C-alpha positions in Angstrom: -7.5 -10.0 22.0 -8.9 -6.7 21.4 -7.3 -4.5 18.6 -5.7 -1.7 19.9 -6.5 1.5 18.1 -2.4 2.2 17.5 -2.2 -0.7 15.9 -5.0 0.2 13.1 -2.9 3.6 12.8 0.3 1.5 11.9 -1.1 -0.3 9.7 -2.7 2.5 8.3 1.0 4.0 8.3 2.1 1.4 6.4 -0.2 1.1 3.7 0.4 4.9 2.8 4.1 4.5 2.8 4.2 1.2 1.0 1.7 2.6 -1.7 4.4 4.9 -3.0 6.1 1.4 -3.7 4.2 0.4 -7.1 4.1 4.2 -8.2 8.2 4.1 -8.2 8.3 0.8 -9.5 6.0 1.8 -12.6 8.3 4.6 -13.0 11.8 2.2 -13.0 9.8 -0.1 -15.8 10.6 2.7 -18.4 14.4 2.2 -17.8 14.9 -1.3 -16.8 17.2 -3.7 -18.2 17.9 -7.0 -16.7 21.7 -6.7 -15.8 23.0 -6.1 -12.7 24.6 -2.5 -13.2 21.2 -1.2 -14.4 19.3 -2.6 -11.8 21.8 -1.3 -9.1 21.8 2.1 -10.6 18.0 2.4 -11.1 16.9 4.5 -8.1 13.4 4.2 -8.8 13.3 0.5 -8.7 15.4 0.7 -5.3 13.2 3.0 -3.8 9.8 1.3 -4.8 11.4 -2.0 -3.0 12.5 0.1 0.1 9.1 1.7 0.5 7.5 -1.9 0.4 10.1 -3.0 2.5 9.6 -0.2 5.2 5.5 -0.5 5.0 6.1 -4.1 6.2 8.2 -3.5 8.5 6.0 -0.8 10.3 2.9 -3.8 9.7 5.2 -6.1 11.9 5.2 -4.0 15.4 1.3 -3.5 14.6 0.5 -7.3 14.7 1.3 -7.5 18.6 -1.5 -5.1 19.0 -4.4 -6.8 17.4 -6.0 -9.5 15.6 -4.7 -10.7 12.1 -8.1 -10.9 10.6 -9.1 -7.0 12.0 -5.6 -5.7 10.8 -4.8 -7.2 7.5 -8.4 -5.8 5.7 -6.9 -2.7 6.2 -3.9 -3.4 3.9 -6.8 -3.2 1.0 -6.7 0.7 1.9 -3.0 0.4 -0.3 -5.1 -0.1 -3.6 -7.2 3.3 -2.6 -3.9 5.1 -2.1 -2.0 3.5 -5.1 -5.2 4.7 -7.7 -4.6 8.3 -5.9 -1.2 8.5 -6.3 -1.4 7.1 -9.9 -3.6 10.2 -10.9 -1.4 12.3 -9.4 2.0 11.1 -10.3 1.7 9.0 -13.1 -1.6 11.0 -14.9 -3.9 7.9 -15.0 -7.5 8.4 -15.5 -9.9 7.0 -13.1 -13.2 5.5 -14.1 -16.2 4.6 -13.0 -15.7 1.4 -12.4 -12.7 1.9 -10.6 -14.1 4.4 -8.0 -16.8 1.5 -7.4 -13.8 -0.5 -6.3 -12.9 1.9 -4.2 -15.8 2.3 -2.4 -16.3 -1.4 -2.1 -12.8 -1.8 -0.7 -13.9 1.0 1.9 -17.0 -0.6 2.6 -15.2 -4.1 3.3 -12.6 -2.4 5.6 -15.7 -0.8 7.2 -17.7 -4.4 7.9 -14.6 -6.0 8.9 -13.2 -2.9 11.2 -17.0 -3.2 13.0 -17.0 -6.8 13.5 -14.0 -6.5 15.4 
């Protein structure tokens, strides 16, 4: 089965949406208390899980449009998005080592994409 471009696009969209999940979970971690009331009213926690879920639900139909061995490495792009969102929304700093990791992820996704 040849991987369709729309399937790759859908995986990338799913990754972008899903990448906001960890950002909200990090924000939720400041106010987390392990009791039912606190968990039910922590909107960052609920939003983080919801965004993870939406990303996953978008990934499922993409699987119909291509090979898993081609599509799944694109999930690695989530790490890149999380790094960018962490800088923007959490004021985290990027080091040379982190930038190197991002470059290696991009190179790896390109190599796998070219191998399809």
